[in-house]
VOGU-3710 file (C-alpha; in Angstrom, 3 decimals, decimal comma):
1> xxxxxxxxxx> -28,778/-6,991/-50,963  -28,694/-10,633/-50,085  -31,706/-13,011/-50,250  -32,105/-12,866/-46,452  -31,654/-9,073/-46,089  -34,816/-7,065/-45,733  -35,462/-3,458/-46,786  -35,664/-1,456/-43,565  -36,105/1,952/-45,333  -39,095/3,532/-43,615
11> xxxxxxxxxx> -42,096/4,010/-45,870  -43,665/7,453/-46,086  -47,060/7,801/-44,329  -48,024/10,965/-46,066  -47,499/12,754/-49,376  -47,915/16,416/-50,338  -50,035/17,793/-53,341  -48,704/20,876/-54,898  -50,470/23,358/-57,037  -49,550/22,899/-60,690
21> xxxxxxxxxx> -50,089/26,684/-61,321  -47,706/27,889/-58,507  -45,846/24,880/-57,265  -46,996/25,597/-53,790  -48,122/22,826/-51,375  -51,976/22,388/-51,271  -52,427/19,643/-48,700  -50,932/16,358/-47,337  -52,811/13,147/-47,585  -52,151/9,726/-46,094
31> xxxxxxxxxx> -50,532/6,923/-48,034  -52,855/3,831/-47,958  -50,824/0,616/-47,839  -52,190/-2,863/-48,376  -53,503/-3,142/-44,858  -55,400/0,058/-45,128  -56,632/-0,923/-48,697  -57,750/-4,374/-47,455  -59,697/-2,711/-44,541  -61,488/-0,521/-46,818
41> xxxxxxxxxx> -62,553/-3,440/-49,140  -63,686/-5,329/-46,121  -65,848/-2,449/-44,946  -67,089/-2,067/-48,468  -68,127/-5,762/-48,719  -70,274/-5,441/-45,550  -71,816/-2,251/-46,965  -72,338/-3,913/-50,288  -74,365/-6,636/-48,969  -76,873/-4,184/-47,566
51> xxxxxxxxxx> -76,860/-1,945/-50,509  -77,467/-4,783/-52,877  -80,488/-5,882/-50,626  -82,088/-2,454/-51,101  -84,788/-2,089/-53,913  -83,766/-0,300/-56,965  -86,189/2,640/-56,082  -84,531/3,030/-52,651  -81,018/2,948/-54,285  -82,304/5,595/-56,731
61> xxxxxxxxxx> -83,451/7,810/-54,001  -80,272/7,614/-52,101  -78,187/8,432/-55,203  -80,393/11,317/-56,273  -79,907/12,667/-52,684  -76,159/12,277/-53,200  -76,549/14,118/-56,522  -78,368/17,023/-54,756  -75,622/17,235/-52,123  -72,943/17,271/-54,823
71> xxxxxxxxxx> -74,799/20,100/-56,571  -75,164/22,135/-53,527  -71,372/21,799/-52,920  -70,508/22,720/-56,588  -68,372/25,689/-55,610  -66,239/23,712/-53,108  -65,811/20,713/-55,588  -64,912/23,093/-58,448  -62,527/24,997/-56,211  -60,809/21,794/-55,242
81> xxxxxxxxxx> -60,612/20,470/-58,886  -59,190/23,900/-60,099  -56,605/24,003/-57,383  -55,357/20,447/-57,778  -55,332/20,382/-61,765  -54,731/24,094/-62,477  -57,572/24,224/-64,847  -59,775/27,431/-65,026  -62,728/27,649/-62,387  -65,233/27,587/-65,385
91> xxxxxxxxxx> -63,797/24,309/-66,654  -63,965/22,716/-63,273  -67,575/23,894/-62,941  -68,396/22,310/-66,311  -66,810/19,175/-65,113  -69,133/18,940/-62,080  -72,205/19,775/-64,145  -71,415/16,910/-66,561  -70,864/14,583/-63,562  -74,352/15,543/-62,167
101> xxxxxxxxxx> -75,966/14,669/-65,539  -74,418/11,302/-65,542  -75,169/10,395/-61,860  -78,787/11,460/-62,296  -79,123/9,207/-65,511  -77,504/6,225/-63,765  -79,630/6,688/-60,651  -82,913/6,919/-62,461  -82,251/4,275/-65,145  -80,586/1,470/-63,351
111> xxxxxxxxxx> -83,781/-0,131/-62,123  -85,099/-0,286/-65,660  -81,919/-1,606/-67,375  -80,948/-4,103/-64,695  -84,445/-5,453/-63,733  -85,300/-9,164/-64,274  -86,901/-9,611/-67,746  -88,250/-12,520/-69,691  -86,454/-13,890/-72,858  -87,757/-16,131/-75,439
121> xxxxxxxxxx> -87,290/-19,839/-74,772  -87,078/-21,035/-78,399  -88,658/-24,132/-79,805  -86,564/-26,917/-78,120  -87,099/-25,259/-74,641  -90,567/-24,203/-75,063  -91,516/-25,851/-71,857  -89,030/-23,594/-70,002  -89,735/-19,891/-68,728  -86,515/-18,067/-69,214
131> xxxxxxxxxx> -85,451/-14,849/-67,455  -82,382/-12,808/-67,228  -81,271/-10,360/-64,441  -78,179/-8,416/-63,932  -76,813/-8,702/-60,389  -74,311/-6,459/-58,481  -70,605/-7,833/-58,573  -70,039/-6,781/-54,951  -67,007/-4,432/-54,531  -65,588/-2,344/-57,402
141> xxxxxxxxxx> -62,262/-0,831/-57,308  -61,855/2,438/-59,339  -58,407/3,926/-60,131  -58,976/7,477/-61,483  -56,959/10,065/-63,545  -55,849/13,518/-62,749  -57,058/15,390/-65,848  -60,857/15,077/-65,086  -60,607/13,982/-61,423  -64,473/14,070/-60,887
151> xxxxxxxxxx> -66,109/13,415/-64,219  -64,033/10,523/-65,494  -63,985/8,254/-62,226  -67,646/8,940/-61,749  -68,270/7,347/-65,000  -67,309/4,126/-63,130  -68,247/5,163/-59,438  -71,783/6,440/-60,163  -72,704/3,738/-62,417  -71,304/0,936/-60,128
161> xxxxxxxxxx> -73,174/2,348/-57,123  -76,362/2,416/-59,244  -76,008/-1,111/-60,153  -75,823/-2,127/-56,539  -72,108/-2,258/-55,790  -69,832/-0,617/-53,221  -66,758/1,225/-54,380  -63,332/1,680/-53,212  -61,810/4,726/-55,087  -57,986/5,407/-55,532
171> xxxxxxxxxx> -57,796/8,865/-57,129  -54,643/10,127/-58,788  -51,930/11,036/-56,409  -52,111/14,508/-58,126  -55,795/15,044/-57,336  -56,588/13,174/-54,075  -58,576/16,054/-52,515  -61,192/15,715/-55,060  -61,579/12,104/-54,236  -61,556/12,603/-50,567
181> xxxxxxxxxx> -64,331/15,413/-50,864  -66,494/13,153/-53,032  -66,548/10,398/-50,387  -67,257/12,890/-47,735  -70,227/14,314/-49,618  -71,469/10,852/-50,292  -71,322/9,882/-46,551  -73,168/13,095/-45,678  -75,933/12,421/-48,281  -76,456/8,700/-47,704
191> xxxxxxxxxx> -75,772/8,029/-43,845  -76,045/4,513/-42,586  -73,943/2,910/-45,328  -70,349/3,382/-43,867  -67,829/2,134/-46,399  -70,123/2,097/-49,410  -67,965/4,624/-51,124  -64,379/4,885/-49,687  -61,511/7,004/-51,053  -57,953/5,639/-50,452
201> xxxxxxxxxx> -55,026/7,879/-51,200  -51,546/7,277/-52,492  -49,539/6,579/-55,527  -48,777/3,524/-57,638  -48,261/1,214/-54,696  -51,753/2,046/-53,425  -53,230/1,227/-56,736  -51,375/-2,074/-56,884  -52,755/-2,894/-53,369  -56,330/-2,161/-54,660
211> xxxxxxxxxx> -55,781/-4,497/-57,650  -54,483/-7,137/-55,246  -57,238/-6,672/-52,718  -59,857/-9,112/-53,948  -62,207/-6,490/-55,456  -64,821/-8,071/-57,723  -63,789/-5,719/-60,761  -61,262/-2,996/-61,247  -62,020/0,051/-63,415  -58,849/1,899/-64,593
221> xxxxxxxxxx> -58,196/5,117/-66,308  -54,653/6,036/-67,432  -51,950/5,298/-69,968  -51,838/1,909/-71,961  -48,470/1,122/-70,328  -49,769/1,467/-66,784  -53,012/-0,329/-67,745  -50,883/-3,413/-68,855  -49,207/-3,469/-65,480  -52,432/-3,153/-63,474
231> xxxxxxxxxx> -54,062/-5,786/-65,714  -51,093/-8,159/-65,129  -51,783/-7,912/-61,436  -55,518/-8,402/-61,906  -54,755/-11,539/-64,120  -53,199/-13,203/-61,109  -56,600/-13,510/-59,426  -58,726/-13,280/-62,588  -60,124/-10,066/-61,395  -62,179/-8,476/-64,242
241> xxxxxxxxxx> -60,725/-5,328/-65,560  -62,058/-2,365/-67,393  -59,529/-0,017/-69,187  -59,867/3,546/-70,512  -56,538/4,434/-71,841  -56,530/7,577/-73,817  -56,541/8,336/-77,514  -55,092/10,063/-80,538  -58,322/11,349/-81,723  -58,887/12,409/-85,192
251> xxxxxxxxxx> -61,116/15,081/-86,995  -62,170/14,439/-90,660  -63,037/17,763/-92,526  -64,854/17,360/-95,929  -64,821/19,913/-98,736  -68,459/21,164/-97,952  -67,907/21,495/-94,195  -68,680/24,734/-92,398  -64,923/25,744/-91,807  -65,656/28,269/-89,055
261> xxxxxxxxxx> -67,500/25,707/-87,052  -64,874/23,164/-87,643  -62,011/25,585/-86,695  -63,843/26,589/-83,564  -64,450/22,996/-82,547  -60,854/21,919/-83,405  -59,266/24,661/-81,207  -61,553/23,863/-78,287  -61,100/20,098/-78,723  -57,387/20,546/-78,960
271> xxxxxxxxxx> -56,623/23,259/-76,416  -59,303/23,140/-73,739  -57,999/21,639/-70,427  -54,499/22,482/-71,888  -54,995/19,615/-74,322  -55,168/17,039/-71,422  -58,362/15,281/-72,660  -58,217/11,739/-73,691  -60,994/12,280/-76,209  -59,676/15,641/-77,312
281> xxxxxxxxxx> -58,503/16,647/-80,856  -54,899/15,794/-81,710  -55,116/14,997/-85,403  -57,140/16,740/-88,207  -57,410/15,494/-91,886  -58,909/18,090/-94,087  -59,482/17,565/-97,943  -56,953/19,552/-99,807  -59,466/22,064/-101,275  -60,073/23,524/-97,804
291> xxxxxxxxxx> -56,852/22,614/-95,885  -55,217/26,032/-96,148  -58,363/27,969/-95,261  -59,055/25,717/-92,281  -55,482/26,159/-91,157  -55,821/29,971/-91,275  -58,952/29,880/-89,293  -57,440/27,534/-86,552  -54,411/29,660/-86,279  -56,443/32,676/-85,911
301> xxxxxxxxxx> -58,559/31,420/-83,097  -55,676/29,515/-81,296  -53,533/32,473/-81,397  -55,920/34,670/-79,689  -56,221/32,242/-76,603  -54,993/33,796/-73,303  -52,891/31,325/-71,435  -51,510/31,535/-68,019  -52,479/31,869/-64,354  -55,043/34,689/-64,739
311> xxxxxxxxxx> -58,759/34,279/-64,227  -59,609/34,886/-67,868  -57,069/32,283/-69,234  -58,513/29,864/-71,730  -56,623/27,038/-70,063  -54,073/26,577/-67,336  -50,586/24,656/-66,718  -49,726/21,069/-67,438  -50,986/19,296/-64,512  -48,285/16,620/-64,623
321> xxxxxxxxxx> -44,783/18,021/-64,054  -43,226/15,974/-66,848  -45,868/16,449/-69,553  -44,436/19,612/-70,947  -41,246/17,687/-72,005  -43,514/15,258/-73,832  -45,130/18,051/-75,698  -41,767/19,598/-76,528  -40,385/16,351/-77,815  -43,263/15,727/-80,068
331> xxxxxxxxxx> -43,152/19,201/-81,592  -39,410/19,175/-82,078  -39,295/15,779/-83,785  -42,209/16,687/-86,009  -40,405/19,847/-87,130  -37,143/18,071/-87,644  -39,043/15,611/-89,818  -40,414/18,343/-92,152  -43,622/19,547/-90,408  -44,487/23,115/-90,644
341> xxxxxxxxxx> -45,214/25,217/-87,539  -48,124/27,404/-88,324  -48,475/28,684/-84,848  -45,882/28,392/-82,028  -43,209/25,812/-81,766  -40,510/24,532/-79,403  -40,566/27,948/-77,731  -44,215/27,572/-76,851  -43,216/25,296/-74,024  -42,158/27,659/-71,121
351> xxxxxxxxxx> -42,180/26,250/-67,662  -45,604/24,967/-66,582  -47,476/26,587/-69,338  -47,604/25,645/-72,948  -48,981/28,216/-75,600  -51,045/26,751/-78,480  -49,025/24,987/-81,261  -50,573/24,303/-84,647  -48,604/22,053/-87,045  -49,149/21,059/-90,653
361> xxxxxxxxxx> -47,663/18,613/-93,092  -46,691/16,346/-90,100  -45,298/12,975/-91,151  -47,613/10,210/-90,359  -45,007/8,166/-88,565  -43,849/10,888/-86,306  -44,641/10,833/-82,498  -46,916/13,767/-82,882  -49,171/11,464/-85,139  -48,664/8,146/-83,352
371> xxxxxxxxxx> -48,349/8,855/-79,516  -50,706/10,585/-77,230  -49,251/14,168/-76,881  -51,662/15,261/-74,152  -50,894/19,006/-74,613  -52,401/22,125/-76,455  -51,124/20,986/-79,844  -52,893/20,004/-83,002  -51,580/18,708/-86,309  -53,586/19,547/-89,431
381> xxxxxxxxxx> -52,803/17,448/-92,599  -54,150/17,576/-96,041  -55,623/14,619/-97,794  -56,837/13,868/-101,317  -60,354/12,788/-100,436  -62,518/11,494/-97,506  -61,330/7,911/-98,221  -57,802/8,747/-97,457  -58,941/10,782/-94,332  -60,777/7,701/-93,000
391> xxxxxxxxxx> -57,765/5,504/-93,821  -55,302/7,767/-91,864  -57,687/8,238/-88,960  -58,173/4,465/-88,643  -54,321/3,769/-88,819  -53,796/4,852/-85,236  -53,171/2,174/-82,554  -55,817/4,196/-80,488  -59,370/4,046/-81,307  -61,285/6,150/-78,680
401> xxxxxxxxxx> -63,099/9,132/-80,271  -63,291/11,145/-83,543  -65,288/13,870/-85,181  -66,520/14,625/-88,660  -67,271/17,811/-90,160  -69,374/17,754/-93,305  -72,108/19,982/-94,936  -74,390/17,076/-95,292  -75,317/15,478/-92,003  -76,300/12,172/-93,562
411> xxxxxxxxxx> -73,065/12,036/-95,368  -71,218/12,899/-92,180  -72,972/10,084/-90,269  -71,932/7,686/-93,090  -68,293/8,796/-92,607  -68,621/8,361/-88,908  -69,746/4,834/-89,512  -66,462/3,986/-91,226  -64,364/5,226/-88,406  -62,835/2,714/-85,856
421> xxxxxxxxxx> -63,306/5,194/-82,886  -65,717/4,008/-80,043  -67,439/7,455/-80,038  -67,968/9,838/-83,009  -69,410/13,319/-83,170  -70,655/14,861/-86,436  -70,291/18,551/-86,707  -69,183/18,910/-83,140  -66,336/17,601/-80,852  -67,150/15,478/-77,651
431> xxxxxxxxxx> -70,826/15,698/-78,329  -71,170/12,327/-76,791  -69,767/13,231/-73,527  -72,823/15,282/-72,521  -75,116/12,389/-73,397  -75,389/9,997/-70,339  -77,306/7,339/-72,319  -74,394/6,772/-74,692  -71,607/4,369/-73,763  -68,031/5,588/-73,849
441> xxxxxxxxxx> -64,870/3,513/-74,467  -62,462/2,373/-77,142  -60,324/-0,367/-78,399  -56,708/-0,990/-79,228  -54,439/1,136/-77,001  -57,453/2,951/-75,955  -58,473/0,066/-73,821  -61,618/-1,914/-73,577  -64,937/-2,051/-71,747  -67,599/0,656/-71,622
451> xxxxxxxxxx> -68,704/3,236/-69,111  -71,905/5,348/-69,257  -75,226/4,376/-70,627  -76,854/0,924/-70,280  -73,617/-0,842/-71,240  -71,866/1,189/-68,308  -74,434/-0,067/-65,906  -74,278/-3,685/-67,176  -70,382/-3,424/-67,040  -70,688/-3,548/-63,270
461> xxxxxxxxxx> -72,986/-6,489/-63,005  -72,990/-10,287/-63,510  -75,818/-11,559/-65,638  -77,728/-14,465/-64,164  -79,881/-16,677/-66,440  -82,686/-18,669/-64,806  -85,078/-21,169/-66,328  -88,315/-22,449/-64,650  -89,896/-25,566/-66,214  -93,561/-24,844/-66,897
471> xxxxxxxxxx> -94,659/-28,275/-67,902  -93,390/-31,675/-68,968  -92,070/-31,670/-72,470  -93,647/-34,334/-74,983  -90,052/-35,673/-75,304  -87,484/-34,973/-72,510  -84,309/-34,686/-74,560  -82,309/-34,283/-71,285  -83,296/-37,484/-69,666  -81,821/-40,916/-70,302
481> xxxxxxxxxx> -85,474/-42,357/-70,164  -86,492/-40,731/-73,428  -87,352/-43,417/-75,993  -84,779/-43,665/-78,772  -87,540/-43,463/-81,406  -89,157/-40,279/-79,918  -85,782/-38,651/-79,672  -85,074/-39,534/-83,246  -88,613/-37,976/-84,350  -87,786/-34,789/-82,342
491> xxxxxxxxxx> -84,403/-34,517/-84,117  -85,987/-35,063/-87,532  -88,761/-32,410/-86,880  -86,033/-29,978/-85,644  -83,856/-30,664/-88,785  -86,842/-30,149/-91,024  -87,824/-26,861/-89,451  -84,326/-25,413/-89,661  -83,947/-26,460/-93,207  -87,074/-24,526/-94,095
501> x> -86,473/-21,299/-91,994
//
């Protein structure tokens, strides 16, 4: 193509979503281009001005009404999630319940967390009254994932709305119906704020358009590679960016741990949602004394899980068409490098469904230990002691979540404090996910920034510092009229005080 030639290939205006379980089409959705995204952002900015001007109690009441509407529509929402992701209906219901918990917390606590408050002025500025308030940013863009298409993006959407912002939401192209239904429920619950929560549908190009649209912050959930691309676009306009990019989460099991509880938690953390959980379990480090017993208990439980399209299945298919190939590659490479298959293996990957795979003695440099597998597999390696377990758990490029199983809860908490993960559960997995007051996020290849809790509310605000002079100071150190002798005395007094304290 020459420099002057233009691509005249017609762009698709719609796309079709297919069931991961059957491959059959579910629905068609529009492809939002730059013009549609820009229009949504303009509408959101108008709505944001009115929303930010509302009192915190009024916003709380509106959001609690939205919560009640979402709870009333739980069946419809769960059906949509289950259809688009392939996960069992019960898992979809739990996702909605957790979302309701977080939305309720954000609505009820935003006023307290973000209100104007006084802060100490200090000795030099004793004549100033100092206050701090967290103000809304304006319009927040949210790019959501497909594995938890409601719970995960609402960690940004609900908190951003509670903080006084408008939101333009781009759900995954695999789960757009969930995002469309969410916006419809919001409009029904909070009339009079057209555009305050808008869903735009499409694939990567729609996400890029949102990143270029002039939003005041972009919250993204997805792979580290995609996060880097989106962040590069945001960097062009210095658009603030929040990234949650998955994990390679580890479990540490000590010699005195309750092995039945640990095995039960490991299996659920590794296999639920077909292993497609960013904070799920992918690596286990058990001290050598209990390694064999733990492996037996994990294999027994994982081997009993029913997998498939039936209503009683423990988990469903891979939502992403190509994810099964990733799982197969990790398993095959690990086995070729000397790992042992305690349950399943390459043959566990069959079409859309992957049966549980339990590996042991997996080399630490293999893809199964370094890359996010995102499938129903778990690697259980033996370590000499807790120190080695912590060292190996922390060696990952990811640092999102972790768990510790220990007979002594205080000792377990001490081990947790040594882990680099952003969230740690002791004697459970994913315990933090159901506590709305706790922030969630990681570092390294797991991204940066936090959602949930007070930090999640503040993430969608801009702090504004204000000082008001209460009286004239004895010596005005910020004026050219201050006598040199008085300035010197003030400096001498400050130096004397700071040497003593």
